[in-house]
C-alpha positions as CSV (number, residue, x, y, z in Angstrom):
1,M,-94.2,-54.8,30.0
2,F,-90.7,-56.1,29.6
3,P,-89.5,-56.4,32.4
4,N,-92.4,-57.3,34.4
5,T,-93.0,-54.9,37.3
6,I,-92.3,-57.5,39.7
7,D,-88.7,-58.4,38.2
8,R,-86.0,-57.8,40.3
9,I,-84.1,-54.8,38.8
10,L,-80.6,-53.9,40.1
11,I,-79.2,-50.4,39.1
12,T,-75.4,-49.8,39.6
13,G,-74.8,-46.0,40.5
14,G,-78.5,-46.2,41.6
15,A,-77.8,-43.5,44.1
16,G,-75.8,-41.2,41.8
17,F,-76.5,-38.5,39.7
18,L,-78.3,-40.4,36.7
19,G,-79.2,-43.4,38.7
20,S,-81.2,-41.6,41.1
21,F,-83.6,-40.3,38.6
22,V,-83.8,-43.7,36.6
23,V,-84.9,-45.3,40.3
24,E,-87.5,-42.3,40.9
25,K,-89.0,-43.2,37.2
26,L,-89.1,-46.9,37.8
27,R,-91.1,-46.7,40.7
28,S,-93.2,-44.2,39.2
29,Q,-93.9,-46.7,36.8
30,G,-94.8,-49.4,39.1
31,Y,-91.5,-51.2,39.5
32,T,-91.4,-52.9,43.2
33,N,-88.3,-54.8,43.5
34,L,-85.3,-52.5,42.7
35,I,-82.0,-53.3,44.2
36,I,-79.4,-50.4,44.5
37,P,-76.1,-51.6,45.7
38,R,-73.7,-49.3,47.4
39,R,-69.9,-49.1,47.3
40,K,-69.4,-49.5,50.7
41,D,-70.9,-53.0,50.6
42,F,-69.9,-54.0,47.1
43,D,-66.5,-53.0,45.2
44,L,-67.7,-53.9,41.5
45,T,-63.9,-53.6,40.4
46,L,-63.7,-57.1,42.5
47,E,-64.8,-60.4,41.1
48,A,-65.8,-61.6,44.6
49,D,-68.0,-58.9,45.5
50,V,-69.9,-59.0,42.1
51,D,-70.5,-62.8,42.6
52,R,-71.6,-62.3,46.2
53,L,-73.8,-59.4,44.9
54,Y,-75.7,-61.4,42.4
55,T,-75.9,-64.3,44.8
56,Q,-77.5,-62.1,47.3
57,A,-79.9,-59.8,45.1
58,Q,-80.7,-62.6,42.3
59,P,-81.4,-59.9,39.9
60,D,-83.3,-60.4,36.6
61,V,-82.4,-57.2,34.8
62,I,-79.3,-55.2,35.2
63,L,-79.0,-51.4,34.3
64,H,-75.5,-50.9,34.7
65,L,-74.8,-47.0,35.3
66,A,-72.0,-47.0,37.7
67,A,-68.8,-45.4,36.7
68,E,-65.8,-43.8,37.6
69,V,-65.5,-40.6,35.6
70,G,-65.0,-37.1,35.3
71,G,-64.1,-33.9,33.3
72,I,-61.2,-33.2,31.1
73,G,-58.8,-32.4,34.4
74,A,-60.0,-35.8,36.0
75,N,-59.4,-37.7,33.2
76,R,-56.0,-36.6,32.7
77,D,-55.0,-37.0,36.2
78,N,-56.7,-40.5,36.3
79,P,-56.2,-42.2,33.3
80,G,-55.0,-45.6,34.5
81,R,-57.6,-46.0,37.3
82,F,-60.5,-44.6,35.0
83,F,-59.2,-47.6,32.5
84,F,-59.3,-50.2,35.1
85,A,-62.4,-49.2,37.2
86,N,-64.7,-49.0,34.2
87,M,-63.2,-52.1,32.6
88,A,-63.3,-54.2,35.6
89,M,-67.1,-53.7,36.8
90,G,-68.4,-54.0,33.2
91,L,-66.0,-57.2,32.9
92,H,-67.3,-58.8,36.0
93,L,-71.0,-57.6,36.0
94,I,-71.2,-59.0,32.3
95,E,-69.6,-62.3,33.1
96,A,-71.6,-62.7,36.0
97,A,-74.7,-62.1,34.0
98,R,-74.0,-64.8,31.8
99,K,-73.3,-67.4,34.7
100,H,-76.5,-66.3,36.4
101,G,-79.0,-66.1,33.4
102,L,-79.6,-62.6,33.6
103,K,-83.0,-61.5,31.5
104,K,-81.2,-58.3,30.1
105,F,-78.2,-56.5,30.8
106,V,-78.3,-52.6,29.9
107,Q,-74.9,-50.9,29.5
108,V,-74.5,-47.5,29.4
109,G,-71.5,-46.3,27.5
110,T,-70.2,-42.9,26.5
111,I,-69.7,-40.4,23.8
112,C,-65.8,-40.2,24.8
113,A,-65.9,-43.8,22.9
114,Y,-66.1,-42.1,19.4
115,P,-62.9,-41.6,17.5
116,N,-61.6,-37.9,18.1
117,F,-62.2,-36.4,14.6
118,T,-65.7,-38.3,14.0
119,P,-67.6,-36.5,11.4
120,V,-70.6,-34.5,12.8
121,P,-73.3,-35.5,13.6
122,F,-71.9,-38.8,15.1
123,R,-73.5,-41.8,13.8
124,E,-73.4,-45.3,15.6
125,E,-71.6,-46.6,12.5
126,E,-68.5,-44.3,12.9
127,L,-67.7,-45.6,16.3
128,W,-64.7,-47.8,15.3
129,N,-63.6,-45.2,12.6
130,G,-60.6,-43.9,14.9
131,Y,-58.9,-43.5,18.0
132,P,-60.8,-41.5,20.7
133,E,-59.2,-37.9,22.1
134,E,-56.3,-38.7,24.0
135,T,-57.4,-37.1,27.4
136,N,-60.7,-39.1,27.3
137,A,-59.3,-42.3,25.8
138,P,-58.6,-44.5,28.5
139,Y,-62.2,-44.1,29.8
140,G,-63.6,-44.3,26.3
141,V,-61.6,-47.4,25.3
142,A,-62.6,-49.1,28.5
143,K,-66.7,-48.4,27.8
144,K,-66.1,-49.5,24.3
145,A,-64.6,-52.9,25.0
146,L,-67.7,-53.6,27.1
147,L,-69.5,-53.2,23.9
148,V,-67.8,-55.8,22.2
149,M,-68.2,-58.1,25.2
150,L,-71.8,-57.9,25.0
151,Q,-72.1,-58.5,21.4
152,S,-69.7,-61.5,21.9
153,Y,-71.7,-62.8,24.9
154,R,-74.9,-62.4,22.8
155,Q,-73.6,-64.5,19.8
156,Q,-71.9,-67.2,21.9
157,Y,-74.3,-67.3,24.9
158,G,-77.3,-65.9,24.0
159,L,-77.1,-62.7,26.6
160,N,-79.6,-60.1,25.8
161,G,-77.3,-57.0,26.3
162,V,-77.6,-53.6,24.9
163,Y,-75.5,-50.8,24.9
164,L,-76.3,-47.0,24.8
165,L,-74.2,-44.1,23.9
166,P,-75.4,-40.7,26.1
167,V,-74.0,-37.4,25.4
168,N,-72.6,-35.2,28.4
169,L,-75.6,-34.7,30.8
170,Y,-76.5,-31.6,33.1
171,G,-79.0,-31.3,35.7
172,P,-80.2,-31.5,39.3
173,R,-77.9,-33.6,41.7
174,D,-74.8,-33.1,39.4
175,N,-71.2,-33.3,40.8
176,F,-70.1,-29.6,41.4
177,N,-66.5,-30.7,42.5
178,L,-64.0,-28.3,40.4
179,R,-61.4,-31.1,40.3
180,T,-63.7,-33.9,39.3
181,S,-66.9,-32.4,37.7
182,H,-68.2,-32.0,34.0
183,V,-68.3,-28.5,32.1
184,I,-71.6,-27.3,33.1
185,P,-71.9,-27.8,36.9
186,A,-67.8,-26.4,37.1
187,L,-68.9,-23.5,35.2
188,I,-71.9,-22.8,37.4
189,R,-69.8,-23.1,40.6
190,K,-67.2,-20.8,39.0
191,C,-69.7,-18.2,38.3
192,V,-71.7,-18.2,41.4
193,E,-68.9,-18.2,43.5
194,A,-67.0,-15.4,41.5
195,R,-70.2,-13.4,41.8
196,D,-70.6,-13.7,45.6
197,R,-66.8,-12.7,46.1
198,G,-67.3,-9.7,43.8
199,D,-64.3,-10.9,41.5
200,K,-63.6,-9.2,38.3
201,E,-62.9,-12.2,36.1
202,I,-63.1,-16.0,36.0
203,I,-60.5,-18.3,34.3
204,A,-62.0,-20.9,31.8
205,W,-60.1,-23.7,30.3
206,G,-59.1,-23.9,26.8
207,T,-60.2,-21.5,23.8
208,G,-63.7,-22.0,24.0
209,S,-63.8,-23.2,20.3
210,A,-64.8,-27.1,21.0
211,S,-68.6,-27.9,20.9
212,R,-70.5,-30.0,23.1
213,E,-74.3,-31.8,23.1
214,F,-76.0,-31.8,26.3
215,L,-78.8,-33.8,27.3
216,Y,-80.9,-33.2,30.5
217,V,-80.3,-35.8,33.0
218,E,-84.1,-36.8,33.5
219,D,-84.4,-37.4,29.5
220,C,-81.6,-39.6,29.6
221,A,-83.5,-41.4,32.4
222,D,-86.3,-42.0,30.3
223,G,-83.9,-43.1,27.5
224,I,-82.3,-45.9,29.6
225,I,-85.8,-47.4,30.6
226,A,-87.2,-47.3,27.3
227,A,-84.2,-49.0,26.2
228,M,-84.6,-51.7,29.0
229,Q,-88.2,-52.2,27.8
230,K,-88.0,-51.9,24.3
231,Y,-84.6,-51.9,22.6
232,E,-83.4,-55.6,21.9
233,S,-80.5,-55.0,19.1
234,P,-76.7,-55.8,19.7
235,Q,-75.9,-52.4,17.7
236,P,-75.1,-49.5,20.0
237,I,-77.6,-46.7,20.1
238,N,-77.1,-42.8,20.7
239,L,-78.7,-41.0,23.6
240,G,-78.9,-37.3,22.8
241,S,-80.5,-33.9,22.3
242,G,-79.5,-33.3,18.9
243,R,-78.1,-29.4,19.6
244,E,-74.7,-28.3,19.6
245,I,-73.3,-25.6,21.3
246,T,-69.7,-24.0,21.7
247,I,-67.9,-24.1,25.2
248,W,-67.4,-20.4,24.4
249,A,-71.3,-19.5,23.9
250,L,-71.8,-22.1,26.9
251,T,-69.6,-20.2,29.3
252,E,-71.5,-17.0,28.2
253,L,-74.8,-18.3,28.9
254,V,-74.1,-19.6,32.2
255,A,-72.5,-16.4,33.4
256,R,-75.4,-14.6,32.0
257,L,-77.8,-17.0,34.0
258,C,-75.7,-17.1,37.1
259,R,-75.5,-13.2,37.1
260,F,-71.8,-12.9,36.7
261,E,-70.9,-9.5,35.1
262,G,-67.2,-10.1,35.3
263,K,-64.7,-10.7,32.2
264,I,-63.9,-14.6,31.4
265,I,-60.5,-15.1,30.5
266,W,-59.7,-18.1,28.4
267,D,-56.5,-20.2,29.2
268,P,-55.2,-21.9,26.0
269,T,-52.7,-23.5,28.0
270,K,-55.5,-26.0,29.1
271,P,-57.0,-28.7,26.9
272,D,-59.8,-28.5,24.8
273,G,-60.7,-31.8,24.5
274,Q,-62.1,-33.4,21.7
275,P,-63.1,-30.4,18.9
276,R,-66.9,-31.3,18.4
277,R,-69.7,-33.6,19.7
278,C,-72.9,-33.9,18.2
279,L,-75.1,-37.1,17.9
280,D,-77.2,-38.0,14.8
């Protein structure tokens, strides 16, 4: 098995939504040397902190899951921060991987890296055929640049780095903060709170016409671990479910499951985001 169950595996974001499931599944497969750095101890946007982390942890493998990310509103409010933080974390971690002779680096990218009008279903070879949707572009471009860095470092230095492109995730332990969450947890919170207050309506962003593909968080965790163990190509690889749903249909579904019986009012002054998202 690669990596060996005694190899030291460092999981950035290992205490977060996706990372916590990756850690649990690694432990269930017999991996015993797992390192989960915390932000209070290491600011991964700082080169000195990343170097200190490598020196102290001595990892053999890194799964880079940490990100500063959110829904459309958070991306619109924080374009500079999202570009800088995600670019800086990956930049420093990959360069340190080269210097320390890491066995393998797994970079979790984002579907936001795809061009705004990518033909559906999204295929990896379409990744460079246009610019990302504007509200997600700073985050998506920063993440996409890390693919180029990994490919360049493989070519020049022999660094074994792989790059994954997961779709939108959902599941337990998600972020339910309405200012920073993604669409499913935001809708669940809106519907539950409106139901409990007895509200007659909720406001939903956009027109509902955009579509998205969603992947259950534990399935994504399985895919990341499988890539760590088996995937060796420099080419990016999609991680998804292959099922597309409009935001309108999703909102109706969430409202029904949350037993909210009021009216859904769409606010077209708010952005829809990318028109469609569905992987091949």
